[in-house]
All heavy atoms as an XYZ file, in Angstrom:
868
protein
N     -11.124      5.214      6.022
C     -12.482      4.797      6.305
C     -12.470      3.979      7.603
O     -11.676      3.073      7.763
C     -12.996      3.957      5.131
C     -14.373      3.354      5.380
S     -15.015      2.406      3.968
C     -15.254      3.688      2.768
N     -13.380      4.285      8.473
C     -13.479      3.541      9.732
C     -14.294      2.268      9.518
O     -15.004      2.125      8.511
C     -14.166      4.382     10.828
O     -15.538      4.568     10.453
C     -13.475      5.722     11.034
N     -14.225      1.391     10.496
C     -15.015      0.159     10.436
C     -16.506      0.499     10.357
O     -17.246     -0.090      9.562
C     -14.727     -0.719     11.660
C     -15.723     -1.842     11.812
C     -15.641     -2.966     11.002
C     -16.760     -1.756     12.730
C     -16.569     -3.988     11.108
C     -17.689     -2.780     12.848
C     -17.593     -3.891     12.037
O     -18.515     -4.894     12.140
N     -16.956      1.446     11.167
C     -18.383      1.815     11.178
C     -18.822      2.331      9.808
O     -19.910      1.995      9.325
C     -18.648      2.860     12.253
N     -17.982      3.130      9.168
C     -18.310      3.657      7.837
C     -18.363      2.529      6.805
O     -19.262      2.477      5.964
C     -17.276      4.702      7.410
C     -17.333      5.976      8.219
C     -16.137      6.880      7.984
O     -15.053      6.390      7.601
O     -16.289      8.096      8.222
N     -17.384      1.622      6.883
C     -17.348      0.492      5.959
C     -18.582     -0.383      6.137
O     -19.254     -0.730      5.168
C     -16.084     -0.339      6.181
C     -16.044     -1.659      5.402
C     -15.982     -1.408      3.903
C     -14.887     -2.517      5.857
N     -18.883     -0.738      7.381
C     -20.040     -1.595      7.637
C     -21.318     -0.949      7.110
O     -22.131     -1.593      6.441
C     -20.171     -1.895      9.136
C     -21.420     -2.661      9.445
C     -21.508     -4.011      9.140
C     -22.521     -2.029     10.001
C     -22.675     -4.716      9.391
C     -23.685     -2.718     10.251
C     -23.767     -4.066      9.952
N     -21.493      0.321      7.388
C     -22.681      1.035      6.934
C     -22.782      1.032      5.407
O     -23.862      0.829      4.839
C     -22.645      2.467      7.461
O     -23.760      3.183      7.013
N     -21.663      1.233      4.747
C     -21.653      1.276      3.290
C     -21.998     -0.098      2.698
O     -22.821     -0.207      1.789
C     -20.291      1.748      2.790
C     -20.243      2.027      1.324
C     -18.990      2.789      0.963
C     -19.100      3.273     -0.468
N     -18.101      4.247     -0.808
N     -21.372     -1.151      3.215
C     -21.642     -2.503      2.707
C     -23.088     -2.895      2.984
O     -23.770     -3.446      2.123
C     -20.654     -3.532      3.306
C     -21.066     -4.952      2.948
C     -19.241     -3.254      2.819
N     -23.575     -2.598      4.174
C     -24.963     -2.921      4.498
C     -25.906     -2.197      3.540
O     -26.876     -2.779      3.051
C     -25.273     -2.558      5.949
C     -26.639     -3.027      6.402
C     -26.849     -2.841      7.889
C     -28.182     -3.418      8.306
N     -28.347     -3.425      9.768
N     -25.606     -0.952      3.247
C     -26.417     -0.186      2.306
C     -26.393     -0.773      0.899
O     -27.387     -0.731      0.179
N     -25.241     -1.350      0.518
C     -25.121     -1.954     -0.806
C     -25.916     -3.257     -0.897
O     -26.382     -3.629     -1.967
C     -23.649     -2.225     -1.126
C     -22.822     -0.966     -1.269
S     -21.057     -1.323     -1.363
C     -20.829     -1.284     -3.131
N     -26.067     -3.934      0.216
C     -26.749     -5.228      0.214
C     -28.232     -5.150      0.558
O     -28.973     -6.097      0.297
C     -26.063     -6.179      1.203
C     -24.678     -6.667      0.811
C     -24.054     -7.462      1.945
C     -24.753     -7.512     -0.451
N     -28.668     -4.056      1.133
C     -30.022     -3.973      1.674
C     -31.111     -4.263      0.643
O     -32.151     -4.821      0.976
C     -30.254     -2.614      2.376
C     -30.414     -1.483      1.381
C     -31.427     -2.679      3.311
N     -30.872     -3.949     -0.610
C     -31.895     -4.153     -1.634
C     -31.731     -5.448     -2.424
O     -32.481     -5.688     -3.370
C     -31.900     -2.970     -2.610
C     -32.404     -1.698     -1.943
O     -33.248     -1.793     -1.032
O     -31.944     -0.607     -2.331
N     -30.760     -6.272     -2.052
C     -30.557     -7.534     -2.768
C     -31.782     -8.428     -2.598
O     -32.299     -8.580     -1.491
C     -29.301     -8.234     -2.255
N     -32.251     -8.991     -3.690
C     -33.409     -9.880     -3.645
C     -32.935    -11.307     -3.367
O     -32.343    -11.942     -4.223
C     -34.170     -9.827     -4.965
C     -35.363    -10.765     -4.985
O     -35.766    -11.256     -3.905
O     -35.891    -11.010     -6.085
N     -33.196    -11.782     -2.177
C     -32.793    -13.139     -1.797
C     -34.015    -14.022     -1.562
O     -33.901    -15.110     -1.015
C     -31.879    -13.132     -0.549
C     -30.571    -12.417     -0.843
C     -32.584    -12.510      0.645
N     -35.165    -13.563     -1.989
C     -36.404    -14.288     -1.737
C     -36.408    -15.674     -2.385
O     -37.105    -16.565     -1.920
C     -37.608    -13.478     -2.218
O     -37.518    -13.242     -3.609
N     -35.639    -15.849     -3.443
C     -35.573    -17.126     -4.141
C     -34.589    -18.108     -3.498
O     -34.556    -19.266     -3.857
C     -35.172    -16.894     -5.596
C     -33.793    -16.304     -5.723
N     -33.537    -14.978     -5.480
C     -32.609    -16.878     -6.026
C     -32.253    -14.755     -5.652
N     -31.663    -15.887     -5.982
N     -33.792    -17.650     -2.558
C     -32.785    -18.510     -1.923
C     -33.480    -19.400     -0.893
O     -34.039    -18.904      0.080
C     -31.671    -17.675     -1.254
C     -30.664    -18.587     -0.563
C     -30.985    -16.777     -2.272
N     -33.440    -20.690     -1.136
C     -34.128    -21.631     -0.262
C     -33.249    -22.146      0.871
O     -33.745    -22.610      1.882
C     -34.629    -22.827     -1.087
C     -35.608    -22.429     -2.167
C     -36.859    -21.768     -1.607
O     -37.451    -22.261     -0.658
N     -37.258    -20.646     -2.180
N     -31.947    -22.066      0.687
C     -31.040    -22.598      1.704
C     -30.550    -21.501      2.638
O     -30.675    -20.316      2.345
C     -29.847    -23.276      1.031
C     -28.983    -22.306      0.238
C     -27.913    -23.011     -0.560
O     -27.195    -23.848      0.007
O     -27.810    -22.719     -1.761
N     -30.016    -21.909      3.743
C     -29.415    -20.980      4.698
C     -27.992    -20.695      4.245
O     -27.226    -21.604      3.944
C     -29.411    -21.615      6.096
C     -28.737    -20.773      7.111
N     -27.441    -20.988      7.503
C     -29.164    -19.701      7.811
C     -27.107    -20.090      8.420
N     -28.138    -19.303      8.613
N     -27.637    -19.412      4.140
C     -26.285    -18.997      3.787
C     -25.790    -18.026      4.851
O     -26.514    -17.095      5.213
C     -26.262    -18.289      2.431
C     -26.734    -19.075      1.215
C     -26.803    -18.167     -0.001
C     -25.803    -20.246      0.946
N     -24.586    -18.233      5.333
C     -24.017    -17.326      6.334
C     -22.569    -17.042      5.971
O     -21.749    -17.953      5.873
C     -24.109    -17.940      7.724
N     -22.284    -15.762      5.751
C     -20.951    -15.313      5.362
C     -20.379    -14.409      6.444
O     -21.050    -13.482      6.897
C     -21.013    -14.499      4.065
C     -21.611    -15.227      2.900
C     -22.799    -14.807      2.337
C     -20.972    -16.335      2.354
C     -23.349    -15.462      1.234
C     -21.516    -17.004      1.261
C     -22.699    -16.555      0.706
O     -23.241    -17.213     -0.367
N     -19.150    -14.659      6.816
C     -18.456    -13.747      7.721
C     -17.391    -13.030      6.916
O     -16.690    -13.644      6.112
C     -17.816    -14.499      8.878
C     -17.073    -13.556      9.830
C     -16.602    -14.268     11.072
O     -17.408    -14.883     11.758
N     -15.325    -14.195     11.350
N     -17.275    -11.735      7.132
C     -16.275    -10.920      6.451
C     -15.268    -10.429      7.485
O     -15.644     -9.736      8.433
C     -16.941     -9.723      5.766
C     -17.908    -10.128      4.691
C     -19.241    -10.360      4.993
C     -17.481    -10.290      3.389
C     -20.132    -10.746      4.013
C     -18.368    -10.676      2.397
C     -19.699    -10.909      2.709
N     -14.011    -10.807      7.308
C     -12.926    -10.331      8.156
C     -12.165     -9.290      7.347
O     -11.519     -9.623      6.355
C     -11.988    -11.472      8.550
C     -12.664    -12.515      9.416
O     -13.750    -12.307      9.929
N     -12.020    -13.654      9.576
N     -12.263     -8.047      7.764
C     -11.644     -6.947      7.035
C     -10.291     -6.657      7.659
O     -10.172     -6.505      8.881
C     -12.533     -5.687      7.074
C     -13.944     -6.012      6.570
C     -11.902     -4.553      6.275
C     -14.011     -6.640      5.200
N      -9.273     -6.551      6.813
C      -7.919     -6.263      7.268
C      -7.519     -4.850      6.868
O      -8.095     -4.270      5.943
C      -6.922     -7.265      6.653
O      -6.970     -7.156      5.227
C      -7.256     -8.695      7.055
N      -6.556     -4.294      7.579
C      -6.057     -2.960      7.241
C      -7.034     -1.874      7.657
O      -7.721     -1.985      8.679
N      -7.123     -0.846      6.844
C      -8.028      0.272      7.139
C      -9.460     -0.229      7.247
O      -9.931     -0.999      6.419
C      -7.929      1.314      6.020
C      -8.777      2.538      6.279
C      -8.699      3.566      5.149
O      -7.964      3.332      4.176
O      -9.381      4.581      5.264
N     -10.154      0.185      8.295
C     -11.528     -0.256      8.501
C     -11.619     -1.663      9.074
O     -12.661     -2.303      8.995
N     -10.526     -2.135      9.665
C     -10.450     -3.502     10.173
C     -11.611     -3.839     11.108
O     -12.005     -3.036     11.950
C      -9.139     -3.692     10.930
C      -8.925     -5.090     11.449
C      -7.557     -5.270     12.076
O      -6.626     -4.547     11.706
O      -7.446     -6.146     12.938
N     -12.158     -5.030     10.933
C     -13.254     -5.487     11.777
C     -13.905     -6.723     11.178
O     -13.454     -7.254     10.165
N     -14.968     -7.173     11.822
C     -15.676     -8.383     11.408
C     -17.174     -8.087     11.359
O     -17.710     -7.417     12.239
C     -15.415     -9.527     12.411
C     -13.937     -9.915     12.405
C     -16.278    -10.738     12.101
C     -13.557    -10.908     13.490
N     -17.833     -8.597     10.324
C     -19.292     -8.546     10.271
C     -19.781     -9.737      9.466
O     -18.996    -10.466      8.875
C     -19.817     -7.225      9.701
C     -19.427     -6.948      8.289
C     -20.247     -7.338      7.252
C     -18.256     -6.274      7.993
C     -19.904     -7.070      5.935
C     -17.900     -6.001      6.686
C     -18.727     -6.404      5.657
N     -21.081     -9.951      9.477
C     -21.616    -11.089      8.738
C     -22.859    -10.709      7.952
O     -23.528     -9.724      8.242
C     -21.909    -12.271      9.655
C     -23.149    -12.137     10.514
C     -24.377    -12.581     10.067
C     -23.079    -11.585     11.785
C     -25.520    -12.474     10.849
C     -24.208    -11.469     12.573
C     -25.426    -11.914     12.103
O     -26.550    -11.799     12.885
N     -23.111    -11.547      6.944
C     -24.337    -11.449      6.164
C     -24.942    -12.845      6.161
O     -24.250    -13.839      5.929
C     -24.035    -10.990      4.741
N     -26.240    -12.908      6.434
C     -26.924    -14.195      6.525
C     -28.217    -14.145      5.729
O     -28.982    -13.187      5.834
C     -27.228    -14.506      7.983
C     -28.032    -15.767      8.191
C     -28.414    -15.987      9.637
O     -28.629    -14.996     10.368
O     -28.501    -17.147     10.042
N     -28.449    -15.178      4.937
C     -29.719    -15.339      4.242
C     -30.467    -16.441      4.976
O     -29.996    -17.565      5.092
C     -29.521    -15.728      2.765
C     -30.870    -15.931      2.090
C     -28.702    -14.678      2.041
N     -31.621    -16.057      5.492
C     -32.415    -16.997      6.274
C     -33.892    -16.724      6.000
O     -34.341    -15.577      6.088
C     -32.114    -16.797      7.760
C     -32.809    -17.751      8.680
C     -32.354    -17.502     10.122
C     -33.057    -18.417     11.076
N     -32.639    -18.147     12.455
N     -34.620    -17.754      5.641
C     -36.059    -17.639      5.370
C     -36.372    -16.551      4.345
O     -37.321    -15.789      4.497
C     -36.825    -17.378      6.672
C     -36.638    -18.485      7.694
O     -36.536    -19.650      7.272
O     -36.584    -18.177      8.902
N     -35.542    -16.458      3.298
C     -35.789    -15.504      2.223
C     -35.484    -14.063      2.558
O     -35.882    -13.161      1.827
N     -34.770    -13.814      3.652
C     -34.401    -12.447      4.036
C     -32.896    -12.365      4.256
O     -32.269    -13.335      4.664
C     -35.127    -12.031      5.315
C     -36.622    -11.932      5.138
C     -37.287    -11.469      6.402
C     -38.793    -11.424      6.189
N     -39.507    -11.092      7.405
N     -32.349    -11.179      3.989
C     -30.921    -10.952      4.175
C     -30.707    -10.084      5.404
O     -31.328     -9.031      5.556
C     -30.345    -10.243      2.947
C     -28.875     -9.863      3.019
C     -27.986    -11.101      3.090
C     -28.488     -9.016      1.815
N     -29.838    -10.558      6.264
C     -29.476     -9.830      7.477
C     -27.984     -9.508      7.410
O     -27.181    -10.376      7.059
C     -29.751    -10.681      8.721
C     -31.181    -11.133      8.833
C     -31.593    -12.343      8.282
C     -32.132    -10.340      9.476
C     -32.909    -12.753      8.375
C     -33.457    -10.750      9.570
C     -33.832    -11.958      9.014
O     -35.136    -12.360      9.093
N     -27.612     -8.284      7.735
C     -26.206     -7.881      7.788
C     -25.990     -7.248      9.146
O     -26.641     -6.253      9.489
C     -25.866     -6.879      6.654
C     -24.393     -6.516      6.685
C     -26.254     -7.435      5.293
N     -25.093     -7.836      9.928
C     -24.887     -7.385     11.303
C     -23.404     -7.262     11.635
O     -22.588     -8.036     11.122
C     -25.541     -8.363     12.284
C     -27.041     -8.495     12.123
C     -27.812     -7.225     12.397
O     -27.325     -6.372     13.164
O     -28.918     -7.075     11.840
N     -23.056     -6.332     12.515
C     -21.647     -6.080     12.842
C     -21.104     -6.991     13.945
O     -20.621     -6.524     14.978
C     -21.668     -4.617     13.301
C     -23.005     -4.480     13.962
C     -23.934     -5.345     13.139
N     -21.213     -8.274     13.738
C     -20.767     -9.239     14.751
C     -20.026    -10.379     14.078
O     -20.210    -10.641     12.897
C     -21.962     -9.848     15.498
C     -22.943     -8.858     16.030
C     -24.208     -8.740     15.463
C     -22.610     -8.029     17.096
C     -25.124     -7.821     15.949
C     -23.531     -7.107     17.584
C     -24.774     -7.010     17.012
O     -25.676     -6.106     17.483
N     -19.277    -11.118     14.883
C     -18.706    -12.375     14.422
C     -19.831    -13.407     14.445
O     -20.691    -13.373     15.316
C     -17.564    -12.810     15.333
C     -16.806    -13.995     14.809
C     -15.480    -14.212     15.520
O     -15.151    -13.464     16.449
O     -14.787    -15.147     15.137
N     -19.836    -14.298     13.478
C     -20.912    -15.273     13.345
C     -20.301    -16.661     13.394
O     -19.517    -17.023     12.525
C     -21.650    -15.049     12.014
C     -22.947    -15.785     11.904
C     -24.096    -15.284     12.493
C     -23.043    -16.978     11.214
C     -25.306    -15.943     12.386
C     -24.242    -17.656     11.109
C     -25.367    -17.128     11.689
O     -26.559    -17.790     11.584
N     -20.639    -17.430     14.392
C     -19.975    -18.710     14.600
C     -20.594    -19.863     13.820
O     -19.961    -20.890     13.644
C     -19.919    -19.040     16.099
C     -19.029    -18.077     16.834
C     -19.567    -17.037     17.569
C     -17.655    -18.196     16.762
C     -18.747    -16.135     18.230
C     -16.820    -17.311     17.425
C     -17.375    -16.275     18.153
N     -21.805    -19.714     13.313
C     -22.451    -20.762     12.529
C     -22.375    -20.403     11.045
O     -23.351    -20.468     10.318
C     -23.908    -20.933     12.973
C     -24.550    -22.175     12.369
O     -23.807    -23.105     12.002
O     -25.786    -22.196     12.252
N     -21.209    -20.007     10.628
C     -21.029    -19.506      9.259
C     -20.681    -20.642      8.302
O     -20.134    -21.667      8.689
C     -19.922    -18.465      9.258
C     -18.612    -19.062      9.732
C     -17.644    -18.021     10.230
N     -16.530    -18.699     10.858
C     -16.100    -18.460     12.077
N     -16.671    -17.547     12.818
N     -15.083    -19.117     12.570
N     -20.987    -20.402      7.036
C     -20.633    -21.336      5.980
C     -19.281    -20.981      5.368
O     -18.547    -21.849      4.920
C     -21.693    -21.321      4.876
C     -23.055    -21.742      5.377
O     -23.145    -22.831      5.976
O     -24.024    -20.991      5.179
N     -18.998    -19.675      5.322
C     -17.806    -19.184      4.640
C     -17.232    -17.989      5.399
O     -17.991    -17.171      5.925
C     -18.145    -18.727      3.193
C     -16.900    -18.260      2.458
C     -18.842    -19.818      2.421
N     -15.914    -17.898      5.418
C     -15.232    -16.705      5.920
C     -14.475    -16.092      4.746
O     -13.682    -16.761      4.090
C     -14.228    -17.032      7.036
C     -14.914    -17.651      8.241
C     -13.469    -15.763      7.446
C     -13.946    -18.128      9.320
N     -14.740    -14.815      4.485
C     -13.997    -14.046      3.485
C     -13.059    -13.109      4.242
O     -13.501    -12.393      5.146
C     -14.934    -13.194      2.625
C     -15.881    -13.988      1.774
C     -17.217    -14.091      2.117
C     -15.437    -14.614      0.626
C     -18.105    -14.810      1.337
C     -16.315    -15.340     -0.164
C     -17.655    -15.437      0.190
N     -11.801    -13.076      3.854
C     -10.841    -12.161      4.455
C     -10.232    -11.321      3.339
O      -9.716    -11.866      2.347
C      -9.729    -12.934      5.197
O     -10.328    -13.771      6.191
C      -8.753    -11.982      5.869
N     -10.344     -9.993      3.486
C      -9.806     -9.087      2.471
C      -9.738     -7.674      3.040
O     -10.209     -7.410      4.139
C     -10.664     -9.113      1.215
S     -12.364     -8.551      1.456
N      -9.197     -6.774      2.247
C      -9.166     -5.361      2.630
C     -10.534     -4.735      2.359
O     -11.347     -5.272      1.594
C      -8.094     -4.620      1.821
O      -8.493     -4.533      0.460
N     -10.766     -3.590      2.964
C     -12.012     -2.856      2.731
C     -12.136     -2.476      1.262
O     -13.210     -2.591      0.668
C     -12.056     -1.611      3.614
N     -11.037     -2.047      0.655
C     -11.041     -1.649     -0.749
C     -11.470     -2.804     -1.648
O     -12.314     -2.639     -2.531
C      -9.648     -1.144     -1.144
C      -9.605     -0.666     -2.584
O     -10.364      0.254     -2.932
O      -8.805     -1.231     -3.367
N     -10.906     -3.985     -1.414
C     -11.266     -5.156     -2.216
C     -12.735     -5.499     -2.040
O     -13.450     -5.733     -3.021
C     -10.378     -6.362     -1.834
O      -9.018     -6.052     -2.156
C     -10.800     -7.617     -2.572
N     -13.213     -5.506     -0.803
C     -14.624     -5.843     -0.560
C     -15.554     -4.846     -1.238
O     -16.532     -5.243     -1.879
C     -14.914     -5.890      0.939
C     -16.363     -6.230      1.282
C     -16.737     -7.621      0.772
C     -16.602     -6.128      2.771
N     -15.266     -3.571     -1.128
C     -16.134     -2.565     -1.749
C     -16.170     -2.716     -3.270
O     -17.227     -2.568     -3.884
C     -15.694     -1.163     -1.352
C     -15.956     -0.798      0.105
C     -15.336      0.547      0.443
C     -17.448     -0.789      0.415
N     -15.027     -3.030     -3.863
C     -14.997     -3.231     -5.316
C     -15.796     -4.464     -5.714
O     -16.501     -4.456     -6.719
C     -13.554     -3.337     -5.808
C     -12.844     -2.000     -5.820
C     -11.405     -2.127     -6.280
C     -10.727     -0.769     -6.266
N      -9.287     -0.886     -6.591
N     -15.697     -5.533     -4.930
C     -16.476     -6.736     -5.214
C     -17.973     -6.438     -5.088
O     -18.768     -6.793     -5.952
C     -16.058     -7.895     -4.285
C     -14.661     -8.393     -4.660
C     -17.076     -9.040     -4.349
C     -14.056     -9.363     -3.661
N     -18.353     -5.772     -4.013
C     -19.772     -5.460     -3.775
C     -20.342     -4.529     -4.836
O     -21.526     -4.600     -5.150
C     -19.961     -4.838     -2.392
C     -19.718     -5.783     -1.265
S     -20.922     -7.121     -1.286
C     -20.352     -8.102      0.052
N     -19.494     -3.658     -5.381
C     -19.950     -2.724     -6.415
C     -19.932     -3.364     -7.797
O     -20.331     -2.735     -8.780
C     -19.069     -1.480     -6.406
N     -19.470     -4.620     -7.890
C     -19.402     -5.301     -9.172
C     -18.236     -4.848    -10.024
O     -18.186     -5.108    -11.221
N     -17.247     -4.172     -9.414
C     -16.095     -3.662    -10.156
C     -14.903     -4.608    -10.093
O     -13.891     -4.368    -10.748
C     -15.695     -2.297     -9.609
C     -16.763     -1.252     -9.853
C     -16.375      0.077     -9.297
C     -17.488      1.084     -9.567
N     -17.218      2.378     -8.973
N     -15.002     -5.655     -9.283
C     -13.928     -6.639     -9.189
C     -14.561     -8.014     -9.064
O     -15.460     -8.217     -8.257
C     -13.033     -6.371     -7.975
C     -11.862     -7.358     -7.873
C     -10.942     -7.039     -6.712
C     -10.160     -5.801     -6.977
N      -8.754     -5.998     -7.250
N     -14.106     -8.919     -9.883
C     -14.603    -10.283     -9.848
C     -14.018    -10.989     -8.626
O     -12.800    -10.998     -8.455
C     -14.201    -11.008    -11.128
C     -14.698    -12.436    -11.136
O     -15.931    -12.628    -11.147
O     -13.857    -13.353    -11.105
N     -14.856    -11.568     -7.773
C     -14.335    -12.223     -6.575
C     -13.427    -13.415     -6.873
O     -12.484    -13.677     -6.129
C     -15.583    -12.652     -5.804
C     -16.717    -12.489     -6.721
C     -16.309    -11.571     -7.815
N     -13.694    -14.117     -7.964
C     -12.834    -15.249     -8.324
C     -11.439    -14.743     -8.707
O     -10.423    -15.310     -8.304
C     -13.463    -16.093     -9.460
C     -12.521    -17.191     -9.909
C     -14.796    -16.674     -9.003
N     -11.391    -13.634     -9.437
C     -10.108    -13.042     -9.794
C      -9.388    -12.536     -8.542
O      -8.188    -12.739     -8.383
C     -10.299    -11.892    -10.793
C      -9.023    -11.154    -11.194
C      -8.039    -12.102    -11.876
C      -9.351     -9.974    -12.095
N     -10.122    -11.888     -7.639
C      -9.527    -11.398     -6.398
C      -8.932    -12.564     -5.604
O      -7.833    -12.456     -5.040
C     -10.565    -10.653     -5.567
N      -9.640    -13.695     -5.582
C      -9.140    -14.892     -4.896
C      -7.865    -15.388     -5.568
O      -6.869    -15.677     -4.917
C     -10.215    -15.983     -4.908
C      -9.749    -17.288     -4.335
C      -9.685    -17.470     -2.967
C      -9.371    -18.330     -5.164
C      -9.254    -18.674     -2.426
C      -8.939    -19.537     -4.641
C      -8.873    -19.704     -3.262
N      -7.888    -15.462     -6.896
C      -6.739    -15.944     -7.665
C      -5.514    -15.067     -7.442
O      -4.389    -15.565     -7.360
C      -7.091    -15.995     -9.169
O      -8.243    -16.808     -9.337
C      -5.954    -16.560     -9.986
N      -5.728    -13.765     -7.313
C      -4.625    -12.826     -7.123
C      -4.179    -12.718     -5.660
O      -3.282    -11.959     -5.332
C      -5.025    -11.431     -7.630
C      -5.283    -11.331     -9.135
C      -5.831     -9.956     -9.492
C      -4.022    -11.633     -9.923
N      -4.859    -13.446     -4.768
C      -4.491    -13.410     -3.361
C      -5.043    -12.208     -2.608
O      -4.654    -11.946     -1.473
N      -5.973    -11.483     -3.211
C      -6.571    -10.315     -2.569
C      -7.763    -10.689     -1.701
O      -8.234     -9.888     -0.908
C      -7.017     -9.310     -3.634
C      -5.887     -8.796     -4.464
C      -6.369     -8.021     -5.683
O      -7.506     -8.162     -6.131
N      -5.488     -7.213     -6.236
N      -8.257    -11.904     -1.880
C      -9.412    -12.406     -1.141
C      -9.106    -13.833     -0.703
O      -8.760    -14.677     -1.534
C     -10.657    -12.392     -2.047
C     -11.937    -12.987     -1.484
C     -12.458    -12.147     -0.321
C     -12.998    -13.103     -2.573
N      -9.214    -14.079      0.597
C      -9.041    -15.429      1.123
C     -10.418    -15.974      1.451
O     -11.274    -15.253      1.967
C      -8.157    -15.417      2.365
C      -6.732    -15.018      2.067
C      -5.887    -15.006      3.307
C      -4.505    -14.487      2.936
N      -3.704    -14.191      4.102
N     -10.612    -17.247      1.149
C     -11.908    -17.884      1.361
C     -11.701    -19.173      2.144
O     -10.898    -20.008      1.754
C     -12.607    -18.198      0.021
C     -13.962    -18.836      0.258
C     -12.740    -16.947     -0.829
N     -12.431    -19.300      3.251
C     -12.405    -20.522      4.044
C     -13.827    -21.029      4.178
O     -14.730    -20.258      4.482
C     -11.870    -20.247      5.457
C     -10.456    -19.747      5.520
C     -10.088    -19.357      6.943
O     -10.362    -20.146      7.873
O      -9.551    -18.255      7.115
N     -14.029    -22.320      3.941
C     -15.356    -22.894      4.116
C     -15.898    -23.491      2.836
O     -15.157    -23.943      1.965
N     -17.208    -23.471      2.712
C     -17.943    -24.091      1.615
C     -17.814    -23.237      0.348
O     -18.456    -22.192      0.223
C     -19.401    -24.243      2.029
C     -20.231    -25.030      1.045
O     -20.013    -24.911     -0.182
O     -21.130    -25.771      1.509
N     -17.004    -23.697     -0.593
C     -16.746    -22.929     -1.813
C     -18.012    -22.757     -2.650
O     -18.247    -21.693     -3.229
C     -15.626    -23.586     -2.653
C     -14.306    -23.591     -1.872
C     -15.453    -22.894     -3.998
C     -13.788    -22.219     -1.476
N     -18.858    -23.781     -2.718
C     -20.105    -23.657     -3.474
C     -20.964    -22.523     -2.928
O     -21.530    -21.736     -3.687
C     -20.893    -24.965     -3.452
C     -20.239    -26.055     -4.286
O     -19.512    -25.720     -5.249
O     -20.444    -27.241     -3.980
N     -21.070    -22.440     -1.608
C     -21.859    -21.354     -1.006
C     -21.149    -20.014     -1.173
O     -21.804    -18.982     -1.337
C     -22.129    -21.652      0.464
C     -23.152    -22.760      0.638
C     -23.570    -22.942      2.072
C     -24.664    -23.993      2.181
N     -25.208    -24.079      3.538
N     -19.828    -20.022     -1.164
C     -19.073    -18.780     -1.367
C     -19.369    -18.190     -2.746
O     -19.556    -16.978     -2.886
C     -17.579    -19.044     -1.213
N     -19.453    -19.037     -3.746
C     -19.705    -18.566     -5.103
C     -21.092    -17.951     -5.258
O     -21.318    -17.134     -6.147
C     -19.515    -19.714     -6.100
C     -18.061    -20.166     -6.278
C     -18.006    -21.451     -7.090
C     -17.221    -19.083     -6.909
N     -22.012    -18.290     -4.398
C     -23.373    -17.739     -4.471
C     -23.425    -16.262     -4.090
O     -24.379    -15.566     -4.426
C     -24.326    -18.554     -3.605
C     -24.504    -19.942     -4.176
C     -25.422    -20.789     -3.374
C     -25.469    -22.166     -4.038
N     -26.445    -23.029     -3.470
N     -22.385    -15.778     -3.423
C     -22.342    -14.354     -3.079
C     -22.353    -13.502     -4.346
O     -22.926    -12.415     -4.352
C     -21.104    -14.042     -2.235
C     -20.964    -12.594     -1.787
C     -22.108    -12.222     -0.841
C     -19.632    -12.373     -1.097
N     -21.768    -14.000     -5.426
C     -21.762    -13.262     -6.696
C     -23.191    -12.952     -7.160
O     -23.418    -11.909     -7.761
C     -21.041    -14.061     -7.778
C     -19.539    -14.043     -7.671
C     -18.885    -14.869     -8.757
C     -19.012    -14.194    -10.092
N     -18.228    -14.855    -11.151
N     -24.130    -13.841     -6.889
C     -25.509    -13.619     -7.303
C     -26.110    -12.395     -6.608
O     -26.844    -11.636     -7.198
C     -26.379    -14.844     -6.996
C     -25.944    -16.063     -7.800
O     -25.318    -15.897     -8.860
O     -26.242    -17.178     -7.347
N     -25.786    -12.214     -5.336
C     -26.312    -11.051     -4.607
C     -25.714     -9.763     -5.152
O     -26.373     -8.756     -5.251
C     -25.996    -11.133     -3.115
C     -26.444    -12.391     -2.460
C     -25.817    -12.850     -1.323
C     -27.477    -13.150     -2.968
C     -26.215    -14.017     -0.702
C     -27.878    -14.319     -2.360
C     -27.247    -14.743     -1.225
N     -24.420     -9.817     -5.476
C     -23.734     -8.636     -5.993
C     -24.320     -8.250     -7.340
O     -24.605     -7.095     -7.595
C     -22.214     -8.899     -6.080
C     -21.510     -7.739     -6.782
C     -21.635     -9.124     -4.699
N     -24.564     -9.243     -8.213
C     -25.153     -8.959     -9.527
C     -26.548     -8.361     -9.387
O     -26.898     -7.429    -10.070
C     -25.221    -10.239    -10.359
C     -23.906    -10.695    -10.893
C     -24.088    -11.964    -11.692
C     -22.743    -12.507    -12.152
N     -22.887    -13.781    -12.840
N     -27.331     -8.924     -8.471
C     -28.704     -8.425     -8.268
C     -28.694     -7.016     -7.708
O     -29.603     -6.247     -7.916
C     -29.439     -9.335     -7.289
C     -29.714    -10.703     -7.840
C     -30.217    -11.668     -6.787
O     -30.361    -11.264     -5.630
O     -30.451    -12.831     -7.129
N     -27.633     -6.679     -7.009
C     -27.562     -5.408     -6.306
C     -27.121     -4.259     -7.216
O     -27.261     -3.110     -6.864
C     -26.583     -5.555     -5.126
C     -26.617     -4.393     -4.188
O     -27.674     -3.888     -3.887
N     -25.472     -3.974     -3.754
N     -26.606     -4.569     -8.392
C     -26.099     -3.518     -9.288
C     -27.188     -2.593     -9.757
O     -28.298     -2.928     -9.905
C     -25.413     -4.146    -10.498
C     -24.059     -4.716    -10.179
C     -23.441     -5.206    -11.459
C     -22.186     -5.971    -11.187
N     -21.596     -6.500    -12.394
């Protein structure tokens, strides 16, 4: 899978997530390693979710993982906390905000 294919797939998985209830600003950067390597971000701002293929410098959290791990997390097939515990997902930044990503994944199922 190429980076472009991965980004398109993840963006498609998140596009319908309801973030209208989120009052705070959340910014996540995803650093993908291995196949499909690249960087993109997801930002919740003013009740809308934006997913863009860029590095984001005003981020709250950086997630680093393989494309396979990210796709499984986004599809709700892998618990992100378990992935972190097993060393499949690295998290840098605000852990409280990182845990809120699970809410988007659940809403997206």
